OpenMM code with the backbone's topology and positions (N, CA, C; nanometers):
from openmm import Vec3, app, unit

residues = "MET TRP LEU GLU SER PHE SER ASP ARG TYR ILE GLU ASN ASN THR GLU ASN MET GLN LEU LEU ILE GLU ARG ILE TRP ALA LYS PHE HIS GLU GLU ARG ARG LYS SER ILE ILE LYS LEU ASP TRP THR TYR GLU SER ARG VAL GLU LYS THR THR ASP LEU GLU ARG ILE HIS CYS HIS ASN TRP GLU LYS LYS VAL ASP ILE ILE ASN THR LYS PHE GLU ASP LEU PRO ASN ASP TRP LYS LYS GLU ASN ILE GLU ALA ALA LYS VAL ALA VAL TYR LEU VAL TYR GLN LYS ILE THR ASN TRP GLU GLU ILE THR PRO GLU MET ILE GLU GLU MET SER GLU ILE VAL HIS ASN GLU ARG LEU LYS ARG ASN TRP ILE THR GLY SER PHE GLU ASN GLN ARG VAL GLU PHE LYS ASP LEU THR GLU GLU GLU LYS VAL LYS ASP ARG ASN GLN ILE ILE ARG ALA ILE GLU ILE ILE LYS GLU ASN ILE".split()
positions = [
    Vec3(12.2143, 9.1449, 10.4806),
    Vec3(12.1785, 9.2342, 10.3732),
    Vec3(12.2628, 9.2009, 10.2509),
    Vec3(12.1999, 9.1422, 10.1525),
    Vec3(12.2721, 9.0988, 10.0343),
    Vec3(12.3428, 9.2149, 9.9669),
    Vec3(12.2725, 9.3244, 9.9428),
    Vec3(12.3325, 9.4372, 9.8719),
    Vec3(12.4507, 9.4931, 9.9480),
    Vec3(12.4364, 9.5103, 10.0778),
    Vec3(12.5446, 9.5676, 10.1566),
    Vec3(12.6675, 9.4771, 10.1517),
    Vec3(12.6490, 9.3461, 10.1713),
    Vec3(12.7649, 9.2575, 10.1711),
    Vec3(12.8239, 9.2468, 10.0315),
    Vec3(12.7396, 9.2452, 9.9292),
    Vec3(12.7913, 9.2399, 9.7931),
    Vec3(12.8655, 9.3684, 9.7586),
    Vec3(12.8080, 9.4845, 9.7953),
    Vec3(12.8750, 9.6111, 9.7652),
    Vec3(13.0054, 9.6220, 9.8436),
    Vec3(13.0087, 9.5714, 9.9670),
    Vec3(13.1330, 9.5718, 10.0444),
    Vec3(13.2408, 9.4901, 9.9731),
    Vec3(13.2050, 9.3721, 9.9233),
    Vec3(13.3030, 9.2887, 9.8519),
    Vec3(13.3482, 9.3561, 9.7237),
    Vec3(13.2547, 9.4167, 9.6505),
    Vec3(13.2895, 9.4852, 9.5268),
    Vec3(13.3852, 9.6005, 9.5553),
    Vec3(13.3554, 9.6745, 9.6591),
    Vec3(13.4382, 9.7891, 9.6963),
    Vec3(13.5754, 9.7415, 9.7429),
    Vec3(13.5806, 9.6315, 9.8189),
    Vec3(13.7093, 9.5784, 9.8633),
    Vec3(13.7979, 9.5426, 9.7449),
    Vec3(13.7385, 9.4924, 9.6369),
    Vec3(13.8155, 9.4540, 9.5187),
    Vec3(13.8624, 9.5739, 9.4377),
    Vec3(13.8057, 9.6891, 9.4610),
    Vec3(13.8413, 9.8125, 9.3908),
    Vec3(13.8754, 9.9192, 9.4941),
    Vec3(13.9506, 9.8808, 9.5939),
    Vec3(13.9647, 9.9552, 9.7174),
    Vec3(14.0045, 10.1008, 9.7027),
    Vec3(14.1159, 10.1291, 9.6404),
    Vec3(14.1681, 10.2657, 9.6433),
    Vec3(14.0733, 10.3657, 9.5787),
    Vec3(14.0312, 10.3383, 9.4570),
    Vec3(13.9427, 10.4300, 9.3859),
    Vec3(13.8070, 10.4395, 9.4550),
    Vec3(13.7528, 10.3257, 9.4952),
    Vec3(13.6211, 10.3245, 9.5574),
    Vec3(13.6220, 10.3964, 9.6916),
    Vec3(13.7242, 10.3737, 9.7712),
    Vec3(13.7298, 10.4382, 9.9021),
    Vec3(13.7346, 10.5901, 9.8874),
    Vec3(13.8089, 10.6374, 9.7898),
    Vec3(13.8161, 10.7802, 9.7633),
    Vec3(13.6790, 10.8352, 9.7253),
    Vec3(13.6088, 10.7650, 9.6384),
    Vec3(13.4747, 10.8081, 9.5975),
    Vec3(13.3792, 10.8080, 9.7165),
    Vec3(13.3847, 10.7035, 9.7952),
    Vec3(13.2958, 10.6930, 9.9109),
    Vec3(13.3218, 10.8067, 10.0084),
    Vec3(13.4484, 10.8355, 10.0350),
    Vec3(13.4808, 10.9449, 10.1275),
    Vec3(13.4255, 11.0780, 10.0787),
    Vec3(13.4397, 11.1046, 9.9508),
    Vec3(13.3881, 11.2309, 9.8961),
    Vec3(13.2367, 11.2364, 9.9038),
    Vec3(13.1738, 11.1249, 9.8740),
    Vec3(13.0277, 11.1216, 9.8725),
    Vec3(12.9706, 11.1302, 10.0136),
    Vec3(13.0276, 11.0551, 10.1095),
    Vec3(12.9670, 11.0542, 10.2432),
    Vec3(12.9741, 11.1907, 10.3095),
    Vec3(13.0833, 11.2613, 10.2947),
    Vec3(13.0931, 11.3954, 10.3537),
    Vec3(12.9943, 11.4899, 10.2858),
    Vec3(12.9792, 11.4752, 10.1554),
    Vec3(12.8857, 11.5595, 10.0802),
    Vec3(12.7416, 11.5351, 10.1268),
    Vec3(12.7049, 11.4098, 10.1524),
    Vec3(12.5705, 11.3785, 10.2012),
    Vec3(12.5408, 11.4572, 10.3282),
    Vec3(12.6338, 11.4547, 10.4211),
    Vec3(12.6114, 11.5231, 10.5495),
    Vec3(12.6042, 11.6742, 10.5304),
    Vec3(12.6964, 11.7300, 10.4537),
    Vec3(12.6963, 11.8755, 10.4336),
    Vec3(12.5701, 11.9217, 10.3615),
    Vec3(12.5211, 11.8434, 10.2669),
    Vec3(12.3966, 11.8808, 10.1986),
    Vec3(12.2784, 11.8744, 10.2938),
    Vec3(12.2782, 11.7774, 10.3814),
    Vec3(12.1712, 11.7683, 10.4806),
    Vec3(12.1721, 11.8920, 10.5698),
    Vec3(12.2921, 11.9329, 10.6111),
    Vec3(12.3041, 12.0525, 10.6954),
    Vec3(12.2521, 12.1750, 10.6191),
    Vec3(12.2937, 12.1906, 10.4952),
    Vec3(12.2534, 12.3076, 10.4166),
    Vec3(12.1027, 12.3111, 10.3932),
    Vec3(12.0405, 12.1936, 10.3887),
    Vec3(11.8972, 12.1904, 10.3593),
    Vec3(11.8122, 12.2449, 10.4739),
    Vec3(11.8707, 12.2594, 10.5918),
    Vec3(11.7916, 12.3094, 10.7049),
    Vec3(11.8535, 12.4340, 10.7674),
    Vec3(11.9256, 12.5084, 10.6870),
    Vec3(11.9851, 12.6323, 10.7377),
    Vec3(11.8744, 12.7363, 10.7580),
    Vec3(11.8878, 12.8131, 10.8638),
    Vec3(11.7880, 12.9152, 10.8951),
    Vec3(11.8263, 13.0480, 10.8283),
    Vec3(11.7366, 13.1416, 10.8310),
    Vec3(11.7586, 13.2716, 10.7674),
    Vec3(11.8783, 13.3465, 10.8253),
    Vec3(11.9104, 13.3209, 10.9507),
    Vec3(12.0247, 13.3896, 11.0117),
    Vec3(12.1563, 13.3122, 10.9910),
    Vec3(12.1551, 13.2157, 10.8995),
    Vec3(12.2724, 13.1358, 10.8620),
    Vec3(12.3200, 13.0424, 10.9725),
    Vec3(12.2324, 13.0105, 11.0654),
    Vec3(12.2622, 12.9087, 11.1651),
    Vec3(12.1780, 12.7857, 11.1320),
    Vec3(12.2102, 12.6774, 11.1965),
    Vec3(12.1374, 12.5535, 11.1739),
    Vec3(12.0473, 12.5245, 11.2920),
    Vec3(11.9360, 12.4616, 11.2630),
    Vec3(11.8505, 12.4151, 11.3713),
    Vec3(11.9276, 12.3096, 11.4494),
    Vec3(11.9014, 12.3028, 11.5740),
    Vec3(11.9671, 12.2033, 11.6570),
    Vec3(11.8970, 12.0687, 11.6410),
    Vec3(11.9750, 11.9634, 11.6310),
    Vec3(11.9187, 11.8285, 11.6285),
    Vec3(12.0109, 11.7390, 11.7116),
    Vec3(11.9741, 11.7248, 11.8363),
    Vec3(12.0569, 11.6505, 11.9314),
    Vec3(12.0141, 11.5040, 11.9292),
    Vec3(12.1140, 11.4166, 11.9139),
    Vec3(12.0905, 11.2723, 11.9090),
    Vec3(12.1884, 11.2016, 12.0004),
    Vec3(12.1534, 11.0805, 12.0405),
    Vec3(12.2414, 10.9986, 12.1234),
    Vec3(12.3563, 10.9446, 12.0386),
    Vec3(12.4696, 10.9227, 12.1036),
    Vec3(12.5826, 10.8574, 12.0398),
    Vec3(12.6303, 10.7434, 12.1291),
    Vec3(12.6838, 10.6415, 12.0656),
    Vec3(12.7429, 10.5297, 12.1394),
    Vec3(12.8939, 10.5246, 12.1178),
    Vec3(12.9485, 10.6259, 12.0545),
    Vec3(13.0922, 10.6325, 12.0255),
    Vec3(13.1672, 10.6649, 12.1550),
    Vec3(13.2246, 10.5619, 12.2159),
    Vec3(13.2897, 10.5792, 12.3469),
    Vec3(13.4064, 10.6767, 12.3434),
    Vec3(13.4808, 10.6773, 12.2352),
    Vec3(13.5923, 10.7725, 12.2240),
    Vec3(13.5396, 10.9156, 12.2265),
    Vec3(13.4357, 10.9403, 12.1507),
    Vec3(13.3747, 11.0746, 12.1482),
    Vec3(13.3185, 11.1104, 12.2854),
    Vec3(13.2492, 11.0166, 12.3460),
    Vec3(13.1899, 11.0410, 12.4777),
    Vec3(13.2994, 11.0774, 12.5781),
    Vec3(13.4065, 11.0017, 12.5772),
    Vec3(13.5179, 11.0268, 12.6697),
    Vec3(13.5797, 11.1649, 12.6455),
    Vec3(13.5985, 11.2019, 12.5196),
    Vec3(13.6620, 11.3305, 12.4855),
    Vec3(13.5708, 11.4507, 12.5096),
    Vec3(13.4418, 11.4273, 12.5285),
    Vec3(13.3465, 11.5361, 12.5499),
    Vec3(13.2815, 11.5254, 12.6879),
    Vec3(13.3642, 11.5046, 12.7880),
    Vec3(13.3182, 11.5029, 12.9284),
    Vec3(13.2017, 11.4077, 12.9517),
    Vec3(13.2075, 11.2929, 12.8906),
    Vec3(13.1094, 11.1862, 12.9070),
    Vec3(12.9701, 11.2228, 12.8580),
    Vec3(12.9630, 11.3228, 12.7710),
    Vec3(12.8350, 11.3625, 12.7105),
    Vec3(12.7975, 11.2578, 12.6048),
    Vec3(12.6771, 11.2016, 12.6183),
    Vec3(12.6329, 11.0955, 12.5276),
    Vec3(12.5411, 11.1463, 12.4178),
    Vec3(12.5381, 11.2770, 12.4003),
    Vec3(12.4546, 11.3360, 12.2957),
    Vec3(12.5400, 11.4278, 12.2101),
    Vec3(12.4969, 11.4446, 12.0864),
    Vec3(12.5672, 11.5308, 11.9926),
    Vec3(12.4642, 11.6011, 11.9051),
    Vec3(12.4894, 11.7255, 11.8749),
    Vec3(12.4047, 11.8005, 11.7826),
    Vec3(12.4560, 11.7686, 11.6419),
    Vec3(12.3932, 11.6723, 11.5771),
    Vec3(12.4475, 11.6223, 11.4504),
    Vec3(12.4412, 11.7241, 11.3369),
    Vec3(12.3480, 11.8152, 11.3416),
    Vec3(12.3374, 11.9146, 11.2343),
    Vec3(12.4405, 12.0252, 11.2514),
    Vec3(12.4708, 12.0613, 11.3736),
    Vec3(12.5693, 12.1665, 11.3984),
    Vec3(12.7115, 12.1119, 11.4117),
    Vec3(12.7321, 11.9899, 11.3663),
    Vec3(12.8634, 11.9271, 11.3701),
    Vec3(12.9050, 11.8928, 11.2278),
    Vec3(13.0240, 11.9367, 11.1889),
    Vec3(13.0754, 11.9026, 11.0568),
    Vec3(13.1001, 11.7529, 11.0502),
    Vec3(13.0957, 11.6998, 10.9285),
    Vec3(13.1074, 11.5554, 10.9121),
    Vec3(13.2307, 11.4978, 10.9797),
    Vec3(13.3461, 11.5615, 10.9584),
    Vec3(13.4701, 11.5061, 11.0138),
    Vec3(13.4699, 11.5028, 11.1669),
    Vec3(13.3815, 11.5815, 11.2301),
    Vec3(13.3746, 11.5856, 11.3757),
    Vec3(13.2605, 11.5017, 11.4335),
    Vec3(13.1830, 11.4379, 11.3476),
    Vec3(13.0735, 11.3539, 11.3960),
    Vec3(13.1282, 11.2316, 11.4696),
    Vec3(13.0508, 11.1795, 11.5640),
    Vec3(13.0887, 11.0523, 11.6255),
    Vec3(13.0862, 10.9416, 11.5194),
    Vec3(13.1635, 10.8390, 11.5426),
    Vec3(13.1735, 10.7306, 11.4442),
    Vec3(13.0411, 10.6634, 11.4145),
    Vec3(12.9530, 10.6499, 11.5131),
    Vec3(12.8257, 10.5847, 11.4858),
    Vec3(12.7393, 10.6677, 11.3904),
    Vec3(12.7531, 10.8000, 11.3947),
    Vec3(12.6767, 10.8844, 11.3031),
    Vec3(12.7437, 10.8931, 11.1669),
    Vec3(12.8752, 10.8855, 11.1609),
    Vec3(12.9438, 10.8799, 11.0313),
    Vec3(12.9062, 10.7528, 10.9574),
    Vec3(12.8924, 10.6461, 11.0340),
    Vec3(12.8684, 10.5148, 10.9746),
    Vec3(12.7482, 10.5151, 10.8807),
    Vec3(12.6408, 10.5814, 10.9190),
    Vec3(12.5213, 10.5811, 10.8341),
    Vec3(12.5491, 10.6474, 10.6997),
    Vec3(12.6202, 10.7594, 10.6990),
    Vec3(12.6541, 10.8242, 10.5722),
    Vec3(12.7453, 10.7351, 10.4885),
    Vec3(12.8389, 10.6683, 10.5546),
    Vec3(12.9310, 10.5798, 10.4841),
    Vec3(12.8542, 10.4648, 10.4191),
    Vec3(12.7629, 10.4045, 10.4925),
    Vec3(12.6853, 10.2927, 10.4377),
    Vec3(12.5980, 10.3380, 10.3212),
    Vec3(12.5364, 10.4540, 10.3328),
    Vec3(12.4559, 10.5071, 10.2221),
    Vec3(12.5443, 10.5338, 10.1003),
    Vec3(12.6635, 10.5875, 10.1233),
    Vec3(12.7565, 10.6146, 10.0123),
    Vec3(12.8010, 10.4856, 9.9459),
    Vec3(12.8242, 10.3803, 10.0234),
    Vec3(12.8628, 10.2518, 9.9651),
    Vec3(12.7551, 10.2011, 9.8702),
    Vec3(12.6311, 10.2085, 9.9140),
    Vec3(12.5207, 10.1619, 9.8307),
    Vec3(12.5122, 10.2468, 9.7041),
    Vec3(12.5200, 10.3784, 9.7187),
    Vec3(12.5118, 10.4680, 9.6026),
    Vec3(12.6254, 10.4412, 9.5047),
    Vec3(12.7470, 10.4268, 9.5559),
    Vec3(12.8621, 10.3998, 9.4683),
    Vec3(12.8419, 10.2675, 9.3967),
    Vec3(12.8006, 10.1659, 9.4686),
    Vec3(12.7783, 10.0361, 9.4064),
    Vec3(12.6758, 10.0460, 9.2935),
    Vec3(12.5657, 10.1159, 9.3183),
    Vec3(12.4591, 10.1254, 9.2186),
    Vec3(12.5006, 10.2050, 9.0952),
    Vec3(12.5815, 10.3069, 9.1146),
    Vec3(12.6126, 10.4014, 9.0069),
    Vec3(12.7417, 10.3678, 8.9328),
    Vec3(12.8431, 10.3243, 9.0027),
    Vec3(12.9786, 10.3115, 8.9470),
    Vec3(12.9839, 10.2261, 8.8206),
    Vec3(12.9276, 10.1080, 8.8244),
    Vec3(12.9348, 10.0198, 8.7082),
    Vec3(12.8614, 10.0778, 8.5880),
    Vec3(12.7499, 10.1436, 8.6125),
    Vec3(12.6745, 10.2022, 8.5013),
    Vec3(12.7567, 10.3105, 8.4311),
    Vec3(12.8216, 10.3941, 8.5101),
    Vec3(12.9003, 10.5029, 8.4518),
    Vec3(13.0231, 10.4488, 8.3803),
    Vec3(13.0933, 10.3561, 8.4434),
    Vec3(13.2148, 10.3030, 8.3800),
    Vec3(13.1830, 10.2170, 8.2584),
    Vec3(13.0595, 10.1689, 8.2456),
    Vec3(13.0159, 10.0959, 8.1260),
    Vec3(12.9467, 10.1875, 8.0259),
    Vec3(12.9539, 10.3183, 8.0504),
    Vec3(12.8970, 10.4209, 7.9624),
    Vec3(12.7467, 10.4057, 7.9426),
    Vec3(12.6782, 10.3542, 8.0451),
    Vec3(12.5327, 10.3435, 8.0371),
    Vec3(12.4702, 10.4789, 8.0686),
    Vec3(12.3662, 10.5127, 7.9970),
    Vec3(12.2924, 10.6349, 8.0286),
    Vec3(12.2071, 10.6085, 8.1523),
    Vec3(12.2134, 10.6989, 8.2472),
    Vec3(12.1323, 10.6851, 8.3685),
    Vec3(12.0100, 10.7744, 8.3525),
    Vec3(11.8964, 10.7108, 8.3390),
    Vec3(11.7708, 10.7812, 8.3141),
    Vec3(11.7075, 10.8258, 8.4461),
    Vec3(11.6124, 10.9182, 8.4393),
    Vec3(11.5395, 10.9570, 8.5612),
    Vec3(11.4713, 10.8372, 8.6279),
    Vec3(11.4236, 10.7419, 8.5475),
    Vec3(11.3607, 10.6225, 8.6042),
    Vec3(11.4624, 10.5395, 8.6827),
    Vec3(11.5839, 10.5302, 8.6290),
    Vec3(11.6894, 10.4564, 8.6988),
    Vec3(11.7273, 10.5263, 8.8292),
    Vec3(11.7328, 10.6593, 8.8254),
    Vec3(11.7629, 10.7353, 8.9476),
    Vec3(11.6560, 10.7069, 9.0525),
    Vec3(11.5310, 10.7015, 9.0103),
    Vec3(11.4213, 10.6735, 9.1036),
    Vec3(11.4361, 10.5325, 9.1631),
    Vec3(11.4671, 10.4356, 9.0783),
    Vec3(11.4849, 10.2977, 9.1260),
    Vec3(11.6030, 10.2885, 9.2231),
    Vec3(11.7143, 10.3526, 9.1882),
    Vec3(11.8314, 10.3493, 9.2751),
    Vec3(11.8044, 10.4221, 9.4066),
    Vec3(11.7275, 10.5299, 9.4012),
    Vec3(11.6911, 10.6044, 9.5220),
    Vec3(11.6090, 10.5172, 9.6156),
    Vec3(11.5212, 10.4403, 9.5578),
    Vec3(11.4405, 10.3496, 9.6395),
    Vec3(11.5291, 10.2438, 9.7050),
    Vec3(11.6283, 10.1936, 9.6330),
    Vec3(11.7205, 10.0950, 9.6905),
    Vec3(11.8002, 10.1580, 9.8049),
    Vec3(11.8501, 10.2802, 9.7846),
    Vec3(11.9241, 10.3497, 9.8913),
    Vec3(11.8367, 10.3598, 10.0160),
    Vec3(11.7115, 10.3994, 9.9972),
    Vec3(11.6204, 10.4134, 10.1111),
    Vec3(11.5916, 10.2783, 10.1759),
    Vec3(11.5638, 10.1773, 10.0947),
    Vec3(11.5313, 10.0452, 10.1491),
    Vec3(11.6482, 9.9842, 10.2251),
    Vec3(11.7696, 10.0089, 10.1770),
    Vec3(11.8875, 9.9595, 10.2496),
    Vec3(11.9021, 10.0327, 10.3831),
    Vec3(11.8690, 10.1611, 10.3864),
    Vec3(11.8702, 10.2351, 10.5127),
    Vec3(11.7648, 10.1776, 10.6079),
    Vec3(11.6484, 10.1447, 10.5531),
    Vec3(11.5444, 10.0823, 10.6361),
    Vec3(11.5971, 9.9551, 10.7015),
    Vec3(11.6646, 9.8726, 10.6233),
    Vec3(11.7184, 9.7473, 10.6778),
    Vec3(11.8200, 9.7736, 10.7882),
    Vec3(11.9045, 9.8741, 10.7682),
    Vec3(12.0083, 9.9036, 10.8683),
    Vec3(11.9513, 9.9643, 10.9947),
    Vec3(11.8416, 10.0376, 10.9846),
    Vec3(11.7928, 10.1177, 11.0972),
    Vec3(11.6528, 10.0822, 11.1438),
    Vec3(11.6022, 9.9700, 11.1037),
    Vec3(11.4624, 9.9384, 11.1350),
    Vec3(11.4335, 9.9466, 11.2843),
    Vec3(11.5192, 9.8907, 11.3644),
    Vec3(11.4941, 9.8901, 11.5085),
    Vec3(11.5531, 10.0136, 11.5753),
    Vec3(11.6753, 10.0495, 11.5372),
    Vec3(11.7430, 10.1594, 11.6058),
    Vec3(11.7099, 10.2956, 11.5492),
    Vec3(11.6475, 10.3002, 11.4327),
    Vec3(11.6208, 10.4284, 11.3682),
    Vec3(11.5340, 10.5186, 11.4525),
    Vec3(11.5799, 10.6400, 11.4716),
    Vec3(11.5025, 10.7329, 11.5527),
    Vec3(11.4179, 10.8255, 11.4663),
    Vec3(11.4361, 10.8171, 11.3367),
    Vec3(11.3637, 10.9067, 11.2485),
    Vec3(11.2462, 10.8339, 11.1854),
    Vec3(11.1355, 10.9024, 11.1759),
    Vec3(11.0149, 10.8428, 11.1199),
    Vec3(11.0389, 10.7898, 10.9784),
    Vec3(11.1166, 10.8630, 10.8969),
    Vec3(11.1386, 10.8199, 10.7587),
    Vec3(11.2257, 10.6941, 10.7505),
    Vec3(11.2819, 10.6508, 10.8605),
    Vec3(11.3584, 10.5262, 10.8593),
    Vec3(11.2684, 10.4060, 10.8831),
    Vec3(11.1401, 10.4298, 10.8972),
    Vec3(11.0461, 10.3203, 10.9174),
    Vec3(10.9352, 10.3202, 10.8129),
    Vec3(10.9512, 10.3975, 10.7066),
    Vec3(10.8496, 10.4112, 10.6021),
    Vec3(10.9101, 10.3698, 10.4691),
    Vec3(10.8353, 10.2936, 10.3917),
    Vec3(10.8832, 10.2536, 10.2596),
    Vec3(10.8934, 10.3751, 10.1688),
    Vec3(10.9797, 10.3664, 10.0697),
    Vec3(11.0067, 10.4772, 9.9780),
    Vec3(10.8782, 10.5329, 9.9176),
    Vec3(10.7915, 10.4453, 9.8723),
    Vec3(10.6676, 10.4909, 9.8068),
    Vec3(10.5793, 10.5737, 9.8990),
    Vec3(10.5958, 10.5567, 10.0306),
    Vec3(10.5137, 10.6283, 10.1280),
    Vec3(10.5797, 10.7544, 10.1830),
    Vec3(10.7014, 10.7834, 10.1381),
    Vec3(10.7707, 10.9037, 10.1838),
    Vec3(10.7066, 11.0287, 10.1255),
    Vec3(10.7252, 11.1394, 10.1932),
    Vec3(10.6855, 11.2677, 10.1352),
    Vec3(10.7812, 11.2973, 10.0197),
    Vec3(10.7412, 11.3843, 9.9325),
    Vec3(10.8279, 11.4207, 9.8200),
    Vec3(10.9591, 11.4803, 9.8707),
    Vec3(10.9524, 11.5576, 9.9772),
    Vec3(11.0724, 11.6178, 10.0353),
    Vec3(11.1722, 11.5104, 10.0801),
    Vec3(11.1233, 11.4032, 10.1405),
    Vec3(11.2101, 11.2944, 10.1852),
    Vec3(11.2643, 11.2144, 10.0669),
    Vec3(11.1821, 11.1942, 9.9637),
    Vec3(11.2297, 11.1230, 9.8447),
    Vec3(11.3439, 11.1987, 9.7780),
    Vec3(11.3342, 11.3314, 9.7777),
    Vec3(11.4389, 11.4143, 9.7167),
    Vec3(11.5732, 11.3885, 9.7853),
    Vec3(11.5734, 11.3685, 9.9156),
    Vec3(11.6985, 11.3420, 9.9881),
    Vec3(11.7647, 11.2143, 9.9371),
    Vec3(11.6849, 11.1104, 9.9135),
    Vec3(11.7403, 10.9859, 9.8607),
    Vec3(11.7869, 11.0043, 9.7164),
    Vec3(11.7078, 11.0760, 9.6369),
    Vec3(11.7487, 11.1035, 9.4980),
    Vec3(11.8796, 11.1809, 9.4942),
    Vec3(11.8921, 11.2797, 9.5827),
    Vec3(12.0140, 11.3606, 9.5842),
    Vec3(12.1377, 11.2771, 9.6132),
    Vec3(12.1229, 11.1733, 9.6928),
    Vec3(12.2376, 11.0863, 9.7188),
    Vec3(12.2836, 11.0191, 9.5895),
    Vec3(12.1904, 10.9731, 9.5092),
    Vec3(12.2262, 10.9097, 9.3816),
    Vec3(12.2826, 11.0142, 9.2864),
    Vec3(12.2202, 11.1292, 9.2781),
    Vec3(12.2671, 11.2350, 9.1878),
    Vec3(12.4078, 11.2799, 9.2255),
    Vec3(12.4344, 11.2977, 9.3550),
    Vec3(12.5703, 11.3356, 9.3984),
    Vec3(12.6703, 11.2263, 9.3667),
    Vec3(12.6302, 11.1017, 9.3847),
    Vec3(12.7193, 10.9898, 9.3513),
    Vec3(12.7524, 10.9923, 9.2023),
    Vec3(12.6547, 11.0172, 9.1189),
    Vec3(12.6774, 11.0258, 8.9738),
    Vec3(12.7769, 11.1366, 8.9433),
    Vec3(12.7523, 11.2548, 8.9995),
    Vec3(12.8409, 11.3692, 8.9737),
    Vec3(12.9840, 11.3428, 9.0191),
    Vec3(12.9993, 11.2927, 9.1395),
    Vec3(13.1332, 11.2722, 9.1952),
    Vec3(13.2064, 11.1617, 9.1205),
    Vec3(13.1364, 11.0546, 9.0865),
    Vec3(13.2014, 10.9458, 9.0116),
    Vec3(13.2426, 10.9946, 8.8742),
    Vec3(13.1570, 11.0693, 8.8063),
    Vec3(13.1935, 11.1228, 8.6732),
    Vec3(13.3133, 11.2163, 8.6821),
    Vec3(13.3221, 11.2949, 8.7877),
    Vec3(13.4347, 11.3864, 8.8055),
    Vec3(13.5665, 11.3137, 8.8309),
    Vec3(13.5577, 11.1915, 8.8821),
    Vec3(13.6767, 11.1232, 8.9312),
    Vec3(13.7165, 10.9987, 8.8522),
    Vec3(13.6557, 10.9754, 8.7391),
    Vec3(13.7002, 10.8597, 8.6603),
    Vec3(13.7700, 10.9042, 8.5337),
] * unit.nanometer
topology = app.Topology()
chain = topology.addChain("A")
for resn in residues:
    res = topology.addResidue(resn, chain)
    for name in ("N", "CA", "C"):
        topology.addAtom(name, app.Element.getBySymbol(name[0]), res)
């Protein structure tokens, strides 16, 4: 994945600031996802998924499943954190240079960047992805699913602007 490897190298060269931004963004992605499916009684719907994180499995009586929605980001297994981290890396890479170069980010640019975030997720999860939206191109997503990708870019913009 050209973008992922390029963004990794870019982030490595700007390690301290970028890592801080990525950490803030990745946790925010997960918490926003949780908030988007909160029920009227202030609980979350259950969404149980498999994990391959051996440390987590060992610490939880060899349970190989986790309710990812009812688990705070910091308590997620590493394999589930990884997806948020990778999405945050892509978002930071796409947004950071534009903001630090004082470029105006238009709604059209947000749409283009959202499509890149989604397409990079497709590349990472094409075979292992358990969610239907991980196998559909951006243009074919429902509006509700597109909003999730847009929100990742919008949150990245907000957090980067707050921290530079």
